[in-house]
C-alpha positions, 0 to 999 in steps of 0.5 A: 500203966506199965506192961510186962511182956511174958513168954512161957515154956512148958513141958510138952510132947506131940499133942500136948494141951495146956491142962497137962503142961507145966511151966519150965521157963518164965521170960519177961520184959518190963515195958515203961507204959509211957515211952514203951521202952524196955526197962528190965528183963527176967528169966527163970527156969521152973522145975516141973513136978507132975512130969519132972522128965522133959521129953525129947520133943520138949528139949528139942523144941525149947533147947532147955535141958534136964539139968536146968529145970532140975536145979530150978525152983517149983512154980510157986517159988518161981512165980514169987521170984517173977512178982518180986522182979515186977515189984510194987508197980501195977502192970498189964501182962502181955503175951503173943497169943492166949497160950501164955496167959492160959498156962499162967492161969492153969498153974496158979489154979493148980497151986492155989494161987491168984494174981496179985492186986497190982495185976491189971489184966491181960493183953493178947498182943497177937490180937492187938497186932491183927487190929493194928495191921488189919491182918487176917488169920493167925499171925505168928511172932516171927511172921509179924516181925518179918512184916515189920522189918524186924529180925528175930534175935536169940533162940525160938521157943526160949522164953526170954528170947521170945519175950524180948522179941514180942516186946519189940513188936509190942512197942509198935502196937501198945499205943492202941491199948487204950483205944 
């Protein structure tokens, strides 16, 4: 089984919750299930429709600007682009924590969409990491990387960069997926 490591960025403000957020960036890395090698990556900005104007808080957190989302497709077309990139391969979606999966589910429901048949479930990499390394508490991606002597590359809270870094950690723990 192959893996897609995904990270989503979303509209946000102080105290925002998933049910009020919309995806503004999809970042993903495709890992070969046999060798756990990165094979390809994907990045797509997404135009929010309910709250189309990004807050200062959101722009500062994500470094995504208004023009990038204004010129992007809305979620249904962006999700279609993501699925086209995945292709016909079966995959398990992985994310650092449950937030990204929950946000995908929220957006799919909001737009009357479902996961394709080739979607084979979700792996919470944060939980898998905790099991692999017997950690206590909520370990963030950057902390997990530091503990594995990996340096964070890119810009934090950018979907593509977070996905690439999560994929680097995933390479060390996905062998536990079948256990």
